[in-house]
NUVOVEX-371473 format. One record per residue (C-alpha): residue in one letter; x, y, z. Coordinates in steps of 0.1 Angstrom, whole numbers, plus 5000, padded with zeros to 4 digits. Layout:
# NUVOVEX-371473
AXYZ
...
END
This chain:
# NUVOVEX-371473
M666315684032
Q665615584068
R667515884080
F665416104058
I662215954071
L663415974107
A664416344103
F661116414087
L659216254116
F661216464142
L660616774122
S656916694119
I656616634157
G658416964163
C655917144140
L653016974158
F654417084192
T654817444179
N651317444165
A649917304197
Q651517584216
A650217844191
E646717694194
K646617744232
L644618074235
N643418254266
D642118584278
T644618644306
T645319004298
A641719104295
L640618904326
S643519014348
G642219114382
L638619004375
H636718754396
N633318824381
A632018914346
K628619074342
A627019094308
V623519164294
F623019034259
L620419224238
V619218994211
N617319084179
M618518864151
R615318754134
N616918434123
P616318114144
A619417944131
A621618244141
V619818274175
D620417894181
H624117944173
L624318254195
V622718084225
Q625317804222
V628118064220
I626818234251
G627017894269
L630517844256
T631518194268
R630218104303
K632217784302
Q635417964290
L635118224318
L634717954344
Q637817774331
Q639718094335
K638518134371
V636018414364
T632418384375
P629918484348
H626718664355
F624718664322
I621318804313
V619918744278
V617118984267
F615218904236
I613519184218
G611619214185
P610318914165
D612918684183
V610418654212
A608318424189
F611218164192
L610618134229
T607018014230
K605517674238
D603017714210
R605017754178
R602217884157
G603318074127
I606817914128
P607617754094
Y608317384094
T611817454081
E612617654113
E611317404138
R614617234144
D616417564151
I613517674175
A613817334193
G617617394196
I617117744210
Q614617624236
G616617324246
E619817524251
I617917794270
Q616517534294
K620017384299
L621717724304
S619017864327
Q619717574350
K623317694351
G622318044362
I621918234329
Q618818444330
F616618474299
Q614018754294
A611518834267
C610419194260
G606719254268
V606519524241
A607619274215
L605319004229
H602419244225
G603519334190
M603818964181
D600418894197
V602018644221
S600718604256
P603518604283
S601918274296
M602918114263
L606718154270
I608717844278
P609317824316
S613017924314
V612218264300
T610818554321
P608718824305
V609619184314
E607619494305
S610319634283
G613519474271
F615019824267
I614319924303
S615719594315
T618919634295
I619319994306
A618819894343
Y621419614341
Q623919844325
E623420084354
K624119794377
G627519744360
Y626619484333
A628419524300
L626119554270
V626519294243
S624219394214
V623519114189
Y621619224158
END
């Protein structure tokens, strides 16, 4: 019986080692030869919980690129109703969405200090009747989120559309 238990333990350790090796993922092939990665994220999700998650994933992506020795250059452009999630005055935001909005804004503040730029579309701000002065300090208003996105693509930024 002891031999069986000992054999089972060795087999289990071998499986754990194999699983640990299989779990180690990287982007070596895709990142081969890259030293910088430029992306512009165009965001129009209309769901604060999803936007909160997305902003966290953008931060994680930055961290993963740095771990793989690639410098990220990220710009996040909010268009449509999502600009309402970026205001100091949260008028019109349902109580049930307050936590997600606070999460979005806290993560944006943290990531902007790490070099990620955040922009809000002026057309959407106007459409939502939000003054650019009402944006949180970590977000820059631009005249048009589309123009900003087009310009950054022309400067070599990859477009990541999130709808």
